[in-house]
PyMOL CGO cylinders between C-alpha atoms (Angstrom):
from pymol import cmd
from pymol.cgo import CYLINDER

trace = [
    CYLINDER, 15.27, -0.09, 13.90, 14.09, -2.66, 11.37, 0.3, 1, 1, 1, 1, 1, 1,
    CYLINDER, 14.09, -2.66, 11.37, 10.61, -2.69, 12.89, 0.3, 1, 1, 1, 1, 1, 1,
    CYLINDER, 10.61, -2.69, 12.89, 10.42, 1.10, 12.61, 0.3, 1, 1, 1, 1, 1, 1,
    CYLINDER, 10.42, 1.10, 12.61, 11.42, 0.92, 8.94, 0.3, 1, 1, 1, 1, 1, 1,
    CYLINDER, 11.42, 0.92, 8.94, 8.79, -1.73, 8.23, 0.3, 1, 1, 1, 1, 1, 1,
    CYLINDER, 8.79, -1.73, 8.23, 6.16, 0.37, 9.97, 0.3, 1, 1, 1, 1, 1, 1,
    CYLINDER, 6.16, 0.37, 9.97, 7.12, 3.43, 7.94, 0.3, 1, 1, 1, 1, 1, 1,
    CYLINDER, 7.12, 3.43, 7.94, 6.98, 1.44, 4.70, 0.3, 1, 1, 1, 1, 1, 1,
    CYLINDER, 6.98, 1.44, 4.70, 3.51, 0.14, 5.56, 0.3, 1, 1, 1, 1, 1, 1,
    CYLINDER, 3.51, 0.14, 5.56, 2.34, 3.68, 6.34, 0.3, 1, 1, 1, 1, 1, 1,
    CYLINDER, 2.34, 3.68, 6.34, 3.78, 4.92, 3.06, 0.3, 1, 1, 1, 1, 1, 1,
    CYLINDER, 3.78, 4.92, 3.06, 1.95, 2.20, 1.14, 0.3, 1, 1, 1, 1, 1, 1,
    CYLINDER, 1.95, 2.20, 1.14, -1.30, 3.12, 2.87, 0.3, 1, 1, 1, 1, 1, 1,
    CYLINDER, -1.30, 3.12, 2.87, -0.79, 6.76, 1.90, 0.3, 1, 1, 1, 1, 1, 1,
    CYLINDER, -0.79, 6.76, 1.90, -0.11, 5.77, -1.72, 0.3, 1, 1, 1, 1, 1, 1,
    CYLINDER, -0.11, 5.77, -1.72, -3.34, 3.75, -1.76, 0.3, 1, 1, 1, 1, 1, 1,
    CYLINDER, -3.34, 3.75, -1.76, -5.23, 6.80, -0.44, 0.3, 1, 1, 1, 1, 1, 1,
    CYLINDER, -5.23, 6.80, -0.44, -3.73, 8.95, -3.19, 0.3, 1, 1, 1, 1, 1, 1,
    CYLINDER, -3.73, 8.95, -3.19, -4.63, 6.35, -5.81, 0.3, 1, 1, 1, 1, 1, 1,
    CYLINDER, -4.63, 6.35, -5.81, -8.19, 6.34, -4.51, 0.3, 1, 1, 1, 1, 1, 1,
    CYLINDER, -8.19, 6.34, -4.51, -8.40, 10.11, -4.80, 0.3, 1, 1, 1, 1, 1, 1,
    CYLINDER, -8.40, 10.11, -4.80, -7.09, 9.91, -8.37, 0.3, 1, 1, 1, 1, 1, 1,
    CYLINDER, -7.09, 9.91, -8.37, -9.69, 7.29, -9.20, 0.3, 1, 1, 1, 1, 1, 1,
    CYLINDER, -9.69, 7.29, -9.20, -12.47, 9.39, -7.66, 0.3, 1, 1, 1, 1, 1, 1,
    CYLINDER, -12.47, 9.39, -7.66, -11.38, 12.36, -9.79, 0.3, 1, 1, 1, 1, 1, 1,
    CYLINDER, -11.38, 12.36, -9.79, -11.32, 10.03, -12.81, 0.3, 1, 1, 1, 1, 1, 1,
    CYLINDER, -11.32, 10.03, -12.81, -7.62, 10.66, -13.39, 0.3, 1, 1, 1, 1, 1, 1,
    CYLINDER, -7.62, 10.66, -13.39, -6.93, 6.93, -13.34, 0.3, 1, 1, 1, 1, 1, 1,
    CYLINDER, -6.93, 6.93, -13.34, -9.21, 4.04, -14.23, 0.3, 1, 1, 1, 1, 1, 1,
    CYLINDER, -9.21, 4.04, -14.23, -10.68, 1.51, -11.84, 0.3, 1, 1, 1, 1, 1, 1,
    CYLINDER, -10.68, 1.51, -11.84, -8.38, -1.09, -13.38, 0.3, 1, 1, 1, 1, 1, 1,
    CYLINDER, -8.38, -1.09, -13.38, -5.27, 1.04, -12.79, 0.3, 1, 1, 1, 1, 1, 1,
    CYLINDER, -5.27, 1.04, -12.79, -6.37, 1.66, -9.22, 0.3, 1, 1, 1, 1, 1, 1,
    CYLINDER, -6.37, 1.66, -9.22, -6.87, -2.05, -8.61, 0.3, 1, 1, 1, 1, 1, 1,
    CYLINDER, -6.87, -2.05, -8.61, -3.53, -3.04, -10.10, 0.3, 1, 1, 1, 1, 1, 1,
    CYLINDER, -3.53, -3.04, -10.10, -1.49, -0.53, -8.12, 0.3, 1, 1, 1, 1, 1, 1,
    CYLINDER, -1.49, -0.53, -8.12, -3.46, -0.96, -4.90, 0.3, 1, 1, 1, 1, 1, 1,
    CYLINDER, -3.46, -0.96, -4.90, -3.11, -4.73, -5.07, 0.3, 1, 1, 1, 1, 1, 1,
    CYLINDER, -3.11, -4.73, -5.07, 0.67, -4.42, -5.30, 0.3, 1, 1, 1, 1, 1, 1,
    CYLINDER, 0.67, -4.42, -5.30, 0.77, -2.18, -2.24, 0.3, 1, 1, 1, 1, 1, 1,
    CYLINDER, 0.77, -2.18, -2.24, -1.62, -4.39, -0.27, 0.3, 1, 1, 1, 1, 1, 1,
    CYLINDER, -1.62, -4.39, -0.27, 0.46, -7.46, -1.12, 0.3, 1, 1, 1, 1, 1, 1,
    CYLINDER, 0.46, -7.46, -1.12, 3.54, -5.70, 0.18, 0.3, 1, 1, 1, 1, 1, 1,
    CYLINDER, 3.54, -5.70, 0.18, 1.75, -4.78, 3.41, 0.3, 1, 1, 1, 1, 1, 1,
    CYLINDER, 1.75, -4.78, 3.41, 0.54, -8.36, 3.81, 0.3, 1, 1, 1, 1, 1, 1,
    CYLINDER, 0.54, -8.36, 3.81, 4.01, -9.84, 3.28, 0.3, 1, 1, 1, 1, 1, 1,
    CYLINDER, 4.01, -9.84, 3.28, 5.63, -7.33, 5.60, 0.3, 1, 1, 1, 1, 1, 1,
    CYLINDER, 5.63, -7.33, 5.60, 3.03, -7.94, 8.28, 0.3, 1, 1, 1, 1, 1, 1,
    CYLINDER, 3.03, -7.94, 8.28, 3.59, -11.71, 8.09, 0.3, 1, 1, 1, 1, 1, 1,
    CYLINDER, 3.59, -11.71, 8.09, 7.35, -11.25, 8.41, 0.3, 1, 1, 1, 1, 1, 1,
    CYLINDER, 7.35, -11.25, 8.41, 6.83, -8.73, 11.21, 0.3, 1, 1, 1, 1, 1, 1,
    CYLINDER, 6.83, -8.73, 11.21, 4.63, -11.10, 13.24, 0.3, 1, 1, 1, 1, 1, 1,
    CYLINDER, 4.63, -11.10, 13.24, 7.01, -14.03, 12.73, 0.3, 1, 1, 1, 1, 1, 1,
    CYLINDER, 7.01, -14.03, 12.73, 9.92, -12.17, 14.31, 0.3, 1, 1, 1, 1, 1, 1,
]
cmd.load_cgo(trace, "trace")
């Protein structure tokens, strides 16, 4: 159950990053905003993946 939740959270973060990229491409957010928000999501994915592989 926990593994499924982690997987869903990672997928959700990936989808958010894709949306952020689309917003950046349409110039609705700046490159800086994209980088800030994407970095947060990628850090979450990295931490979750480390925890996931340690279990």
